[in-house]
ZADO-1210 file (C-alpha; in nm, 4 decimals, padded with zeros to 6 digits):
<atoms>
<atom x="02.2076" y="00.3528" z="00.8175" code="MET" pos="1"/>
<atom x="02.2793" y="00.6274" z="01.1082" code="ASP" pos="2"/>
<atom x="02.2658" y="00.9100" z="00.8428" code="LEU" pos="3"/>
<atom x="01.8840" y="00.7931" z="00.7766" code="ASN" pos="4"/>
<atom x="01.7939" y="00.7211" z="01.1528" code="LYS" pos="5"/>
<atom x="01.5781" y="00.9884" z="01.2188" code="LYS" pos="6"/>
<atom x="01.4056" y="00.9775" z="00.8883" code="LEU" pos="7"/>
<atom x="01.3215" y="00.5963" z="00.8885" code="ILE" pos="8"/>
<atom x="01.2142" y="00.6257" z="01.2380" code="SER" pos="9"/>
<atom x="00.9285" y="00.8913" z="01.2006" code="ARG" pos="10"/>
<atom x="00.5939" y="00.8496" z="00.9917" code="PRO" pos="11"/>
<atom x="00.6764" y="00.9809" z="00.6393" code="HIS" pos="12"/>
<atom x="00.5622" y="00.8884" z="00.2865" code="LYS" pos="13"/>
<atom x="00.6648" y="00.8693" z="-00.0709" code="HIS" pos="14"/>
<atom x="00.5587" y="00.9742" z="-00.4031" code="ASN" pos="15"/>
<atom x="00.6916" y="00.6239" z="-00.5747" code="PHE" pos="16"/>
<atom x="00.6437" y="00.2452" z="-00.5869" code="TYR" pos="17"/>
<atom x="00.8951" y="00.0873" z="-00.2885" code="LEU" pos="18"/>
<atom x="01.0104" y="-00.2595" z="-00.2507" code="CYS" pos="19"/>
<atom x="01.2371" y="-00.4051" z="00.0271" code="VAL" pos="20"/>
<atom x="01.3097" y="-00.7270" z="00.1417" code="LEU" pos="21"/>
<atom x="01.5368" y="-00.7607" z="00.4347" code="PHE" pos="22"/>
<atom x="01.7995" y="-01.0596" z="00.4282" code="THR" pos="23"/>
<atom x="01.8521" y="-00.9616" z="00.8315" code="LYS" pos="24"/>
<atom x="01.7985" y="-00.7869" z="01.1131" code="GLY" pos="25"/>
<atom x="01.4444" y="-00.7861" z="01.3581" code="THR" pos="26"/>
<atom x="01.2174" y="-00.4898" z="01.4110" code="GLY" pos="27"/>
<atom x="00.8940" y="-00.3371" z="01.3146" code="ILE" pos="28"/>
<atom x="00.7693" y="-00.1862" z="01.0125" code="HIS" pos="29"/>
<atom x="00.4920" y="00.0573" z="01.0318" code="GLU" pos="30"/>
<atom x="00.2871" y="00.0799" z="00.7176" code="ILE" pos="31"/>
<atom x="-00.0552" y="00.2920" z="00.6945" code="ASP" pos="32"/>
<atom x="-00.0608" y="00.2641" z="01.0782" code="PHE" pos="33"/>
<atom x="-00.0498" y="-00.1242" z="01.0664" code="ASN" pos="34"/>
<atom x="00.2472" y="-00.2617" z="01.2397" code="SER" pos="35"/>
<atom x="00.4478" y="-00.5930" z="01.0937" code="TYR" pos="36"/>
<atom x="00.7351" y="-00.7414" z="01.1901" code="LYS" pos="37"/>
<atom x="01.0183" y="-00.7127" z="01.0004" code="ILE" pos="38"/>
<atom x="01.2496" y="-01.0787" z="00.9955" code="GLU" pos="39"/>
<atom x="01.4875" y="-01.1871" z="00.7730" code="PRO" pos="40"/>
<atom x="01.2924" y="-01.2837" z="00.4695" code="GLY" pos="41"/>
<atom x="01.0067" y="-00.9803" z="00.5182" code="SER" pos="42"/>
<atom x="00.9683" y="-00.7998" z="00.1796" code="ALA" pos="43"/>
<atom x="00.7535" y="-00.5070" z="00.1957" code="PHE" pos="44"/>
<atom x="00.5770" y="-00.2931" z="-00.1137" code="PHE" pos="45"/>
<atom x="00.4593" y="00.0779" z="-00.0763" code="LEU" pos="46"/>
<atom x="00.2650" y="00.2395" z="-00.3131" code="SER" pos="47"/>
<atom x="00.2738" y="00.6216" z="-00.3693" code="PRO" pos="48"/>
<atom x="00.1168" y="00.8080" z="-00.0987" code="GLY" pos="49"/>
<atom x="00.1201" y="00.5511" z="00.1968" code="GLN" pos="50"/>
<atom x="00.3246" y="00.6667" z="00.5140" code="THR" pos="51"/>
<atom x="00.5650" y="00.4358" z="00.7090" code="HIS" pos="52"/>
<atom x="00.8271" y="00.4146" z="00.9449" code="PHE" pos="53"/>
<atom x="01.0259" y="00.1206" z="01.0864" code="TRP" pos="54"/>
<atom x="01.2080" y="00.0667" z="01.4541" code="ASN" pos="55"/>
<atom x="01.4939" y="-00.2032" z="01.4209" code="PHE" pos="56"/>
<atom x="01.5892" y="-00.3745" z="01.7190" code="ASP" pos="57"/>
<atom x="01.8748" y="-00.5386" z="01.5381" code="THR" pos="58"/>
<atom x="02.0668" y="-00.4096" z="01.2369" code="GLN" pos="59"/>
<atom x="01.9052" y="-00.4794" z="00.9118" code="PRO" pos="60"/>
<atom x="02.0644" y="-00.6075" z="00.5694" code="GLU" pos="61"/>
<atom x="01.8913" y="-00.6547" z="00.2415" code="GLY" pos="62"/>
<atom x="01.7678" y="-00.4659" z="-00.0878" code="PHE" pos="63"/>
<atom x="01.5775" y="-00.1887" z="-00.1881" code="ILE" pos="64"/>
<atom x="01.4647" y="-00.0067" z="-00.4611" code="PHE" pos="65"/>
<atom x="01.1840" y="00.2521" z="-00.5982" code="PHE" pos="66"/>
<atom x="01.0641" y="00.3872" z="-00.9046" code="HIS" pos="67"/>
<atom x="00.8083" y="00.6575" z="-01.0327" code="SER" pos="68"/>
<atom x="00.4729" y="00.4224" z="-01.2203" code="GLN" pos="69"/>
<atom x="00.6222" y="00.5565" z="-01.5379" code="GLU" pos="70"/>
<atom x="00.9222" y="00.4363" z="-01.5279" code="PHE" pos="71"/>
<atom x="00.7477" y="00.0638" z="-01.4858" code="TYR" pos="72"/>
<atom x="00.4638" y="00.1476" z="-01.7095" code="GLU" pos="73"/>
<atom x="00.6285" y="00.3184" z="-02.0147" code="LEU" pos="74"/>
<atom x="00.8438" y="00.0239" z="-02.0674" code="GLN" pos="75"/>
<atom x="00.5544" y="-00.2636" z="-01.9970" code="PHE" pos="76"/>
<atom x="00.2453" y="-00.0854" z="-02.1865" code="LEU" pos="77"/>
<atom x="00.0459" y="-00.3777" z="-02.2019" code="GLU" pos="78"/>
<atom x="00.0975" y="-00.4327" z="-01.7881" code="HIS" pos="79"/>
<atom x="00.0214" y="-00.1915" z="-01.5078" code="LYS" pos="80"/>
<atom x="00.1813" y="-00.2101" z="-01.1683" code="LEU" pos="81"/>
<atom x="-00.1939" y="-00.2589" z="-01.0097" code="ASN" pos="82"/>
<atom x="-00.1763" y="-00.5725" z="-01.1777" code="GLU" pos="83"/>
<atom x="00.0594" y="-00.7336" z="-00.9256" code="PHE" pos="84"/>
<atom x="-00.1503" y="-00.8451" z="-00.6472" code="PRO" pos="85"/>
<atom x="00.0603" y="-00.6300" z="-00.3581" code="PHE" pos="86"/>
<atom x="00.0132" y="-00.2861" z="-00.5264" code="TYR" pos="87"/>
<atom x="-00.3835" y="-00.4092" z="-00.6477" code="TYR" pos="88"/>
<atom x="-00.5388" y="-00.2362" z="-00.3401" code="SER" pos="89"/>
<atom x="-00.4590" y="-00.1122" z="-00.0645" code="PHE" pos="90"/>
<atom x="-00.6805" y="-00.3902" z="00.1463" code="GLN" pos="91"/>
<atom x="-00.3945" y="-00.6405" z="00.0421" code="ASN" pos="92"/>
<atom x="-00.1042" y="-00.6731" z="00.3043" code="PRO" pos="93"/>
<atom x="00.1932" y="-00.4850" z="00.2046" code="PRO" pos="94"/>
<atom x="00.4039" y="-00.7541" z="00.3287" code="LEU" pos="95"/>
<atom x="00.5213" y="-01.1400" z="00.2230" code="LEU" pos="96"/>
<atom x="00.7112" y="-01.3652" z="00.4215" code="LYS" pos="97"/>
<atom x="00.9716" y="-01.5566" z="00.1855" code="LEU" pos="98"/>
<atom x="01.1084" y="-01.9089" z="00.2881" code="SER" pos="99"/>
<atom x="01.5051" y="-01.8740" z="00.3200" code="ALA" pos="100"/>
<atom x="01.5252" y="-02.0805" z="-00.0004" code="LYS" pos="101"/>
<atom x="01.3583" y="-01.8123" z="-00.2116" code="ASN" pos="102"/>
<atom x="01.4857" y="-01.5162" z="-00.0118" code="THR" pos="103"/>
<atom x="01.8431" y="-01.6135" z="-00.1180" code="ASP" pos="104"/>
<atom x="01.7094" y="-01.6504" z="-00.5133" code="SER" pos="105"/>
<atom x="01.5379" y="-01.3343" z="-00.5101" code="ILE" pos="106"/>
<atom x="01.8378" y="-01.2013" z="-00.3561" code="SER" pos="107"/>
<atom x="02.0656" y="-01.3199" z="-00.6373" code="GLN" pos="108"/>
<atom x="01.8265" y="-01.1006" z="-00.8970" code="LEU" pos="109"/>
<atom x="01.8862" y="-00.7743" z="-00.6725" code="PHE" pos="110"/>
<atom x="02.2402" y="-00.8346" z="-00.6581" code="ASP" pos="111"/>
<atom x="02.2240" y="-00.8482" z="-01.0724" code="GLU" pos="112"/>
<atom x="02.0370" y="-00.5623" z="-01.0889" code="ILE" pos="113"/>
<atom x="02.3067" y="-00.3711" z="-00.8863" code="TYR" pos="114"/>
<atom x="02.5901" y="-00.5053" z="-01.0636" code="THR" pos="115"/>
<atom x="02.4055" y="-00.3752" z="-01.3965" code="GLU" pos="116"/>
<atom x="02.3625" y="-00.0768" z="-01.2457" code="TYR" pos="117"/>
<atom x="02.7301" y="00.0033" z="-01.1475" code="LEU" pos="118"/>
<atom x="02.8387" y="-00.1255" z="-01.5093" code="GLY" pos="119"/>
<atom x="02.8036" y="00.0410" z="-01.8556" code="LEU" pos="120"/>
<atom x="02.6913" y="-00.2339" z="-02.0480" code="LYS" pos="121"/>
<atom x="02.4809" y="-00.2042" z="-02.3774" code="ALA" pos="122"/>
<atom x="02.1242" y="-00.2095" z="-02.2661" code="SER" pos="123"/>
<atom x="02.1641" y="-00.1490" z="-01.9075" code="LYS" pos="124"/>
<atom x="01.8419" y="00.0087" z="-01.8347" code="LYS" pos="125"/>
<atom x="01.6145" y="-00.2541" z="-02.0518" code="LEU" pos="126"/>
<atom x="01.8326" y="-00.4898" z="-01.8667" code="LYS" pos="127"/>
<atom x="01.7334" y="-00.3364" z="-01.5247" code="ILE" pos="128"/>
<atom x="01.3558" y="-00.3006" z="-01.5834" code="VAL" pos="129"/>
<atom x="01.3698" y="-00.6741" z="-01.7012" code="SER" pos="130"/>
<atom x="01.5085" y="-00.7690" z="-01.3994" code="LEU" pos="131"/>
<atom x="01.2640" y="-00.5315" z="-01.1845" code="ILE" pos="132"/>
<atom x="00.9693" y="-00.7048" z="-01.3708" code="ASN" pos="133"/>
<atom x="01.1272" y="-01.0434" z="-01.3080" code="LEU" pos="134"/>
<atom x="01.1667" y="-00.9947" z="-00.9039" code="ILE" pos="135"/>
<atom x="00.7871" y="-00.8528" z="-00.9275" code="TYR" pos="136"/>
<atom x="00.7304" y="-01.1826" z="-01.0892" code="ILE" pos="137"/>
<atom x="00.8966" y="-01.4061" z="-00.8345" code="GLU" pos="138"/>
<atom x="00.7206" y="-01.1543" z="-00.5500" code="PHE" pos="139"/>
<atom x="00.3679" y="-01.2168" z="-00.6980" code="SER" pos="140"/>
<atom x="00.3818" y="-01.5716" z="-00.7223" code="ARG" pos="141"/>
<atom x="00.4987" y="-01.6351" z="-00.3631" code="ASN" pos="142"/>
<atom x="00.2565" y="-01.3697" z="-00.2862" code="TYR" pos="143"/>
<atom x="-00.0278" y="-01.5848" z="-00.4177" code="THR" pos="144"/>
<atom x="00.0599" y="-01.8613" z="-00.2628" code="HIS" pos="145"/>
<atom x="00.1293" y="-01.7637" z="00.0651" code="LYS" pos="146"/>
<atom x="-00.1697" y="-01.5346" z="00.0948" code="THR" pos="147"/>
<atom x="-00.5641" y="-01.5825" z="00.0651" code="GLU" pos="148"/>
<atom x="-00.5626" y="-01.4356" z="-00.2759" code="LEU" pos="149"/>
<atom x="-00.5837" y="-01.7965" z="-00.4138" code="THR" pos="150"/>
<atom x="-00.9607" y="-01.8332" z="-00.3134" code="LYS" pos="151"/>
<atom x="-01.1428" y="-01.8628" z="-00.6527" code="LEU" pos="152"/>
<atom x="-01.3777" y="-01.6153" z="-00.7169" code="PHE" pos="153"/>
<atom x="-01.5931" y="-01.5121" z="-01.0835" code="SER" pos="154"/>
<atom x="-01.3538" y="-01.2829" z="-01.3198" code="PRO" pos="155"/>
<atom x="-01.6495" y="-01.0648" z="-01.3153" code="SER" pos="156"/>
<atom x="-01.6860" y="-01.0275" z="-00.9452" code="TYR" pos="157"/>
<atom x="-01.3107" y="-00.9660" z="-00.9392" code="LEU" pos="158"/>
<atom x="-01.3402" y="-00.7267" z="-01.2207" code="ASN" pos="159"/>
<atom x="-01.5924" y="-00.5067" z="-00.9850" code="ILE" pos="160"/>
<atom x="-01.3781" y="-00.5333" z="-00.6602" code="LEU" pos="161"/>
<atom x="-01.1028" y="-00.3941" z="-00.8892" code="GLU" pos="162"/>
<atom x="-01.3125" y="-00.0893" z="-01.0704" code="LYS" pos="163"/>
<atom x="-01.4905" y="-00.0212" z="-00.7129" code="LEU" pos="164"/>
<atom x="-01.1186" y="00.0449" z="-00.5545" code="VAL" pos="165"/>
<atom x="-01.0535" y="00.2787" z="-00.8528" code="ILE" pos="166"/>
<atom x="-01.3602" y="00.4413" z="-00.8332" code="LEU" pos="167"/>
<atom x="-01.3290" y="00.4808" z="-00.4365" code="ILE" pos="168"/>
<atom x="-00.9687" y="00.6078" z="-00.4833" code="ASN" pos="169"/>
<atom x="-01.0918" y="00.8533" z="-00.7344" code="GLU" pos="170"/>
<atom x="-01.4202" y="01.0049" z="-00.5672" code="ASN" pos="171"/>
<atom x="-01.4184" y="00.9262" z="-00.1719" code="PHE" pos="172"/>
<atom x="-01.3833" y="01.2536" z="-00.0710" code="LYS" pos="173"/>
<atom x="-01.7224" y="01.3891" z="-00.2603" code="ASN" pos="174"/>
<atom x="-01.9059" y="01.0620" z="-00.2546" code="GLU" pos="175"/>
<atom x="-01.9264" y="00.8413" z="00.0709" code="LYS" pos="176"/>
<atom x="-02.2703" y="00.6596" z="-00.0508" code="LEU" pos="177"/>
<atom x="-02.2756" y="00.3124" z="-00.2322" code="PRO" pos="178"/>
<atom x="-02.4978" y="00.3883" z="-00.4532" code="LYS" pos="179"/>
<atom x="-02.3232" y="00.6180" z="-00.6925" code="PHE" pos="180"/>
<atom x="-02.0454" y="00.3724" z="-00.6924" code="TYR" pos="181"/>
<atom x="-02.3111" y="00.1035" z="-00.8016" code="ALA" pos="182"/>
<atom x="-02.4292" y="00.3787" z="-01.0440" code="ASN" pos="183"/>
<atom x="-02.1059" y="00.4081" z="-01.1655" code="ARG" pos="184"/>
<atom x="-02.0681" y="00.0310" z="-01.2653" code="LEU" pos="185"/>
<atom x="-02.4306" y="00.0187" z="-01.3824" code="ASN" pos="186"/>
<atom x="-02.5438" y="-00.2331" z="-01.1148" code="ILE" pos="187"/>
<atom x="-02.7623" y="-00.2243" z="-00.8097" code="THR" pos="188"/>
<atom x="-02.6553" y="-00.1315" z="-00.4645" code="THR" pos="189"/>
<atom x="-02.7467" y="-00.4748" z="-00.3911" code="LYS" pos="190"/>
<atom x="-02.5398" y="-00.6622" z="-00.6003" code="HIS" pos="191"/>
<atom x="-02.2633" y="-00.4767" z="-00.5475" code="LEU" pos="192"/>
<atom x="-02.2622" y="-00.5664" z="-00.1822" code="ASN" pos="193"/>
<atom x="-02.2837" y="-00.9022" z="-00.2572" code="ARG" pos="194"/>
<atom x="-01.9682" y="-00.8564" z="-00.4755" code="VAL" pos="195"/>
<atom x="-01.7891" y="-00.7432" z="-00.2232" code="ILE" pos="196"/>
<atom x="-01.9258" y="-00.9742" z="00.0557" code="LYS" pos="197"/>
<atom x="-01.8386" y="-01.2743" z="-00.1225" code="GLU" pos="198"/>
<atom x="-01.4816" y="-01.1271" z="-00.2704" code="THR" pos="199"/>
<atom x="-01.3391" y="-00.9649" z="00.0849" code="ILE" pos="200"/>
<atom x="-01.6149" y="-00.9875" z="00.3216" code="ASN" pos="201"/>
<atom x="-01.6971" y="-00.6274" z="00.3766" code="LYS" pos="202"/>
<atom x="-01.9611" y="-00.4179" z="00.2969" code="THR" pos="203"/>
<atom x="-01.9129" y="-00.1395" z="00.0416" code="THR" pos="204"/>
<atom x="-01.9922" y="00.1360" z="00.3107" code="SER" pos="205"/>
<atom x="-01.6967" y="-00.0319" z="00.5011" code="GLU" pos="206"/>
<atom x="-01.4434" y="00.0392" z="00.2019" code="LEU" pos="207"/>
<atom x="-01.5550" y="00.3847" z="00.1310" code="ILE" pos="208"/>
<atom x="-01.5270" y="00.4813" z="00.4955" code="SER" pos="209"/>
<atom x="-01.1632" y="00.2651" z="00.5475" code="GLU" pos="210"/>
<atom x="-01.0581" y="00.4759" z="00.2711" code="ARG" pos="211"/>
<atom x="-01.1871" y="00.8365" z="00.4108" code="ILE" pos="212"/>
<atom x="-00.9985" y="00.6973" z="00.7271" code="VAL" pos="213"/>
<atom x="-00.6478" y="00.6137" z="00.6108" code="LEU" pos="214"/>
<atom x="-00.6583" y="00.9685" z="00.4097" code="GLU" pos="215"/>
<atom x="-00.7695" y="01.1169" z="00.7411" code="ALA" pos="216"/>
<atom x="-00.5019" y="00.9778" z="00.9316" code="LYS" pos="217"/>
<atom x="-00.2348" y="01.0619" z="00.6751" code="ARG" pos="218"/>
<atom x="-00.3487" y="01.4212" z="00.6564" code="LEU" pos="219"/>
<atom x="-00.3491" y="01.4361" z="01.0504" code="ILE" pos="220"/>
<atom x="-00.0006" y="01.3225" z="01.0925" code="VAL" pos="221"/>
<atom x="00.1913" y="01.4502" z="00.7451" code="HIS" pos="222"/>
<atom x="-00.0384" y="01.7682" z="00.7184" code="SER" pos="223"/>
<atom x="00.0161" y="02.0703" z="00.8989" code="ASN" pos="224"/>
<atom x="-00.3581" y="02.2047" z="00.8450" code="GLU" pos="225"/>
<atom x="-00.5911" y="02.2835" z="01.1413" code="SER" pos="226"/>
<atom x="-00.8415" y="01.9296" z="01.1746" code="LEU" pos="227"/>
<atom x="-01.1307" y="02.1728" z="01.0663" code="THR" pos="228"/>
<atom x="-00.9198" y="02.2512" z="00.7703" code="SER" pos="229"/>
<atom x="-00.8873" y="01.8610" z="00.7503" code="ILE" pos="230"/>
<atom x="-01.2584" y="01.7894" z="00.8147" code="SER" pos="231"/>
<atom x="-01.3379" y="02.0162" z="00.5214" code="TYR" pos="232"/>
<atom x="-01.0849" y="01.8738" z="00.3230" code="ASN" pos="233"/>
<atom x="-01.2686" y="01.5339" z="00.3599" code="LEU" pos="234"/>
<atom x="-01.5613" y="01.7021" z="00.2680" code="GLU" pos="235"/>
<atom x="-01.7756" y="01.7043" z="00.6234" code="PHE" pos="236"/>
<atom x="-01.9742" y="01.9472" z="00.6696" code="SER" pos="237"/>
<atom x="-01.8986" y="02.0359" z="01.0136" code="GLU" pos="238"/>
<atom x="-01.5573" y="01.9526" z="01.2340" code="TYR" pos="239"/>
<atom x="-01.7992" y="01.7497" z="01.5168" code="ALA" pos="240"/>
<atom x="-01.9165" y="01.5039" z="01.2751" code="TYR" pos="241"/>
<atom x="-01.5425" y="01.4308" z="01.1447" code="PHE" pos="242"/>
<atom x="-01.4437" y="01.4043" z="01.4918" code="SER" pos="243"/>
<atom x="-01.7280" y="01.1469" z="01.5736" code="LYS" pos="244"/>
<atom x="-01.6913" y="00.9543" z="01.2782" code="PHE" pos="245"/>
<atom x="-01.2811" y="00.9482" z="01.3377" code="PHE" pos="246"/>
<atom x="-01.3261" y="00.8543" z="01.6508" code="LYS" pos="247"/>
<atom x="-01.6374" y="00.5882" z="01.6010" code="LEU" pos="248"/>
<atom x="-01.3724" y="00.4113" z="01.3227" code="LYS" pos="249"/>
<atom x="-01.0816" y="00.4528" z="01.5317" code="THR" pos="250"/>
<atom x="-01.1276" y="00.4599" z="01.8922" code="GLY" pos="251"/>
<atom x="-00.9134" y="00.8113" z="01.8913" code="SER" pos="252"/>
<atom x="-01.0121" y="01.1676" z="01.8398" code="THR" pos="253"/>
<atom x="-00.8128" y="01.3140" z="01.5521" code="PRO" pos="254"/>
<atom x="-00.6605" y="01.5566" z="01.8085" code="MET" pos="255"/>
<atom x="-00.5116" y="01.2331" z="02.0552" code="ASN" pos="256"/>
<atom x="-00.4565" y="01.0948" z="01.7332" code="PHE" pos="257"/>
<atom x="-00.2131" y="01.3847" z="01.6092" code="ARG" pos="258"/>
<atom x="-00.0629" y="01.4272" z="01.9666" code="LYS" pos="259"/>
<atom x="00.0376" y="01.0231" z="01.9680" code="LYS" pos="260"/>
<atom x="00.2084" y="01.0266" z="01.6204" code="TYR" pos="261"/>
<atom x="00.4089" y="01.3928" z="01.6908" code="ARG" pos="262"/>
<atom x="00.5393" y="01.2768" z="02.0321" code="GLU" pos="263"/>
<atom x="00.6746" y="00.9939" z="01.9012" code="ASN" pos="264"/>
</atoms>
């Protein structure tokens, strides 16, 4: 832990999926500029590109594993990682708090993975991947039970929401108006807004803006590009407009936001 102290206490990002379960310890885990409490039974899920760091008040213990999208999806061709609720969308909380009983049962699966990893038995990789999938299933069951995701919506509404999130991730830099996304989904802008309002109580414009702001924050903190270059990267016509937009959404100018995180 001491060897990684400088790394984990500063904002950084990964290009893989990461899952961590704390069995002991307390502190704060910041993910994409939102702070979450670390305590025994806290499980966190990060997708590629997300930024995070943690500061511990007491010594942590637990389990962590990470893997690429290909590692998982080549083994489970009929199932995608984003079908798990915690990897589904940046809108969903990256934190799950488990009971002591469920923490113990999932910890046993992590122990089994580690034992398998150290061993030389036949079908070692297959066993590890199967255990990872089982852990994800157990996390998903707890996640949907603990969060408000159990609210029932029509399958068609959830399908539209899922497709919209994918489209926004692919096009938010160039396309900032709801009409583009409604056209791609072959529905009216009015109906799209109705779907998003009823499922997650936001507007399409809010979703687009949140994704732009999130990317702006990541680039401001982790990129060495000038703020002007970042504004052009995000397809703003001029820096003044980008700065005004960013301050309206965050309460801070891009310059002050960069100073805040780089001085920590």
